Structure formats: C-alpha cells, structure tokens
N, C-alpha and C positions, 0 to 999 in steps of 0.2 A: 699532707698532702694541698700542696698549694689547687685551689679548685681552676684556676687559668692554668694549668698544668693537666689537665685532665686527661692528654695524649697519653702521659706518659704510663697511667695506670692501664691501659693498654698495648705497651710498646709500642706507641704511634710516635712517632718525628712532628706531624702535624697532622691537622683534622680534613681525614680522606672528603668531609659532607659540607663543607663551604658551600655558599652560595656566589663562587664566581666566574667569572670568563678563563679558568684555568685550561688552556690547553693541552700543559703535561697530565692534568687529570682524565683530557678527554678518552674514552674509550672507543673504539672507533668498531661500530658493527658492522657486518655487510652492508644493508642500505646504506649507510653515513660515510663510508666508504664508497659505494656508488654513486650518491651526493655531490661526491666532492670532484669524482672523475667527470659525470660528465657536466658541472656545472665551468671545471675548468675547460675541457672540451669548447664549449659552447663560448665560455669568455678569449678563447686563443680563434675561435671561428668569425669573432665580430659578429655574433649572435647581438640585435639588440634587446631583448627583451626575457631572462630567465624568470621563474617563479619559483621558490622552496617554499611549502606550505609544511604545516602539520601543528598539534595541539601545542598549545602552550607548557613549554618545560621538555622539551624533546631534543633538544638541543639546537637549533636552526641558529640560533646565535653566535653560536660556537663553532659551526660550519663557517659559517662567512668570514669569521676571525681567519681558520684554517684557509682558506682562500686566501683571505689577503696575505697572510704571511707568505703561501706559494707562488706570489706574482712574481715578476722579471718587473720591477719598477725603472726601468731602463725601457721600458713598454709602456708599463701602466702608470696613470693614476688614480690609486682608489680613492674615493670620497667616500664618505659613512656618515647617510645620514639618519638618526633618528627620530621617529615623528613620533607627536601627540597626536590626541583625542582629533577629530574635525579640524586635521590642517588643512587649510587650503590651497591652489597651486600656489598662490602669490609669495605665499612661504616656504613651501617646498621650494621654488625655484630659488627666493634667497637664500637659504641655507646649504640648499647648493653650492650656489656662487660663492660665499662668503667661504664657504669649506675649500672651495678650490683655490682659493689666494687671499679671503679675507677682504677684499675690495667692497664698493658701495654696490649694489646689484642694480639700481632704475626704481623709478616709481612703479611702474605700470608693467604688466603679465608681458607686453611686445617686447617693451625693453630690457625686461632679462632673459627672455629668448635671445632675443639678439647678442645679449653679452654672452651669453654661454654655449651661444653656436661662434662666436668670435674666440672665446675661450677655448673649445673643443679646436675648433681648424691652427690655432696657436702648438697646441698643443700634439696636433695629426703634424704639423711641420718642423716637428722635433723630433718623431719616433713614435710618440705617444699616443694612447688612445682612453677615453675619461671611461670610469667606472664607477657605476653609483651604485650605491651598496646602501636600500630602503628599507632601514628596519623597522617592527612592528607596522606594515604597509596595511593592513585593515583597518589601521583606522585616517587611511587618507579620504578626503569627503570625495564625490563623486569629480566634481571640476578638476584635482590635483590628480586622478585618476586617469580621463581623458585628455590630461600636458603629455601623458606618458607614450600615447601615442604619437603624438607631436617630436618628444626629446628621439625615438625610434626613426623618425623622418632625416635627423638629422646627416649627410653622409658628403662622403663624396663619390666621384664616377667606380671608384672600385672598393668600399666599405664604408662600413657603419662607423662614426664619430665619437659614436658612446653606445655604450653597453650598460641595460639598468638589470642590477640583480635586484628582485623584489621580496623580502622576506616577509611571512605572514600567517597567520593563523588560518585553519580553514575555513573558517565564516568570507576569508575573498574568495576564495575557490566557487563558489556558491556566489557568494553576488556576482562573480564576472561572468553567471552561467544564464544575466538578465541576458536579452535581448538588447539593450541599450548598449552596453557593452561589447557587441559584437566587432566592432572594430580596433580594441584593445585586443578579446581575445586573440583574433588573427595577428597580431603583432608580440605575442609570447610563441617564442619558438618551441619551448617546451617545460612542462611543470614537474620537477622532484617533490615526494612528498615524504616526509618523515613516522613513520608509525613508532605506538608505544613500543618498549622491549616485552619480549616474550618471556617466558618465567625462564626458562636458560639465561638470557641475555641479561635479566636481570640479577641473577648470581652471576656470570663473570664480570659485568659490569659493577658491583661494587667489593667481587675481591680483585680485582685491577685496581681500582682505589686504594685498596689495605697495600697493599703487596708498593703501589708509588709512594705511600707513607708509611714504608718500612715496618706495615702491620704482617700477622700472619694471617692467612685469608678464616683458617679454622677460628675465628675470633667470632665469628654466626655460626649456630647451628642450621643445620636444614629445616625447621618448620621456622626458624626467621627468617628466612630467604622467601619461603612460600607465603607467609603472612608479609612480609614485604611488598613484594609481587601483587597478591591480593589488593590490599588498603594501595598502592600506590598507583595501580591500575599499568606499571610498566613505564610512566612515568621518568625520566632521571632526573629531574629538579624535587619531584613530589617525595622518590626513593631517597634523596639527599636528606630532605627537609625529615624524613621520618626514620632514617636511620640515626643521624645527629643527636634525635632528641632518644630514640634507644637508647643508645650509649650512653647517654646523661641519665637514664632510669639506671642503668646496670653500677653505674657509679654511685647512684644513691642507695644503692643494694648492697654495692660492696660484691659483687659481682664479677667476673674476668670475662664470659663469653656476655653474650645475647642471644635468647633464645625467642620463642614464639611468641611467648610473654607478657614479654617486656615489651616487644614489637609493637603487641598490639593493648598495650596499657599506653602506648605515647601514642597509638594511633587515636586510641577513646580520647584522649587529652590535647590534640589536634582538631578532633573533630574529623577524622580521614574518611572520606566517601569518594575516593578514585573510582575503587576498583570497580568488579560487575556486582559486589552486595553494596545496596544501599545502606544496611544499618551493619556495624559491624560486633560480627562474631568472634567471641572467645575460641583459638585454636584448643581442635580435640586435644584430651587428655591423650598421653604415652599411653 
C-alpha cells in the first residue's frame, strides 16, 4: 500500500482530521449554532463591537468564516485582519485600510483614522457597511484595543458605519475586566463564548467528520472516544491531532479499527495533557 493513500486503508475518501479551515467538515454543536445566530443578528442590527471568545482550537475562526460566507455582500464589505503578537494601533489601522482597497494609509494615526472614516462613509453611500473581523485579538497591544473604541464612534445620525467582530482567546476577556478598559467594555454589545465539547459532542464531532469523508462511524470503538475526549479535553483541534495520529498507529499495526489503546499510544507520543488528568493513564483493560 502507498503510505500517501493511507485513507483508503480505512475506506475514507480523504483525511477527516486535517488541520484546515474546511467549513464543509465543521460540526455545528448547539453552542456553535447559537454563536452564529447571535453574531449575525448583531451584524444586521449594526452593533459596534461583538466579541467571540474561547480556548484555542474551539472553532472561533471557523465560525467567523461561516459568518463571512453567510453575508449579503451587496450590504457588507467584510475585512479579515489576522493579528500578530504586540500589534499596535498604527499597524492595525494600516492593515484594515490595506484590506479595504490596497491604498496607502497615511503616516500618522489621525491620518489613518480619517482615511478609514472616509472609506466607511463612501461605503455607506453605496448601501454597504464595513465589517472588520479581527482574529487573534488577544495579541493586540493596549493602544490598539483602545483605538477600537474610536472606531465604534464612526457613525451617521441613524447607524454605526463600522461593526467590529473581535475573535480572541479567553485571556482577552480577563484582560478587559481591568478598570482601564471600562470604556471599551461599554462599547462591546455582547460576548459569545465557545466552550470545549462534551463527551457526547466529541463522539458526534468525530462521527460527523468520518461520514463526510466516506468512512463508517464504527471505525472507532467506544473506548477510543473515551480516551480521545479525556486527552483532548474536548477541544476540536486537539481531537483532530490526536485521532490523526491514532489512525497512523492503527495503520502501522495493520488494524482496521481504532481502539482506546491506539489513541492512548498516540497521546503518549504527542505528550497530550489537555484533559482533566495531567498524566496520561492507560485505558482500563476490557
């Protein structure tokens, strides 16, 4: 067998656990569906700032991609801005302006704010509103976070000209609880939080991805789901990483099904400690 075609060994058309923003493989739990609905309502209602927070790997960026895919582009111009550590207000504004039309943005902060307001007004005149999606917002410096309050002031007499969707890890929520961010907190209409999956959701998440890729859900035994949940802590990205390696373990042993021992072995090699137990314990014997 060609190792590159390992998926055929398990009757799969493709790798169900690849680490990509594939919205077709996105399993929507109740909380993900609620997040989508609330965010879409907030955007339609011209809210200034919306916060989507959660642990790394819980599906925040995928939710934002689904939000973008569902937009009426005749009414909205979405601008996606990925943040790097310690990004300040000047670079944040420059990136936003570049994503809008690729034009030069001015040297100083007040120039960039003026350009941004002009472009938001021009869009409004065409019946569009600017939607700025800031990913990894927990990396923003304090001055960049405070400039968001200024962006929330861009408005006509009837409505806001800009909606900002902040996507961040839970550390930003804790950071914003500081009194120094009271003004910014007051501009955030609501926050949506994504939690890790439950044990039942973990099993449904995996089975959904297997079925979407042409494989039977019986590829995993019950104890494999138990171990995958315990070691991943219910975080989708970690579930994918763990089970990808679990399938490779099964392949090396020429096994057709993935059991708890194989997932446990994969977790040992990855050093998985995301679950409640800090030390990985072998699954109990049947």
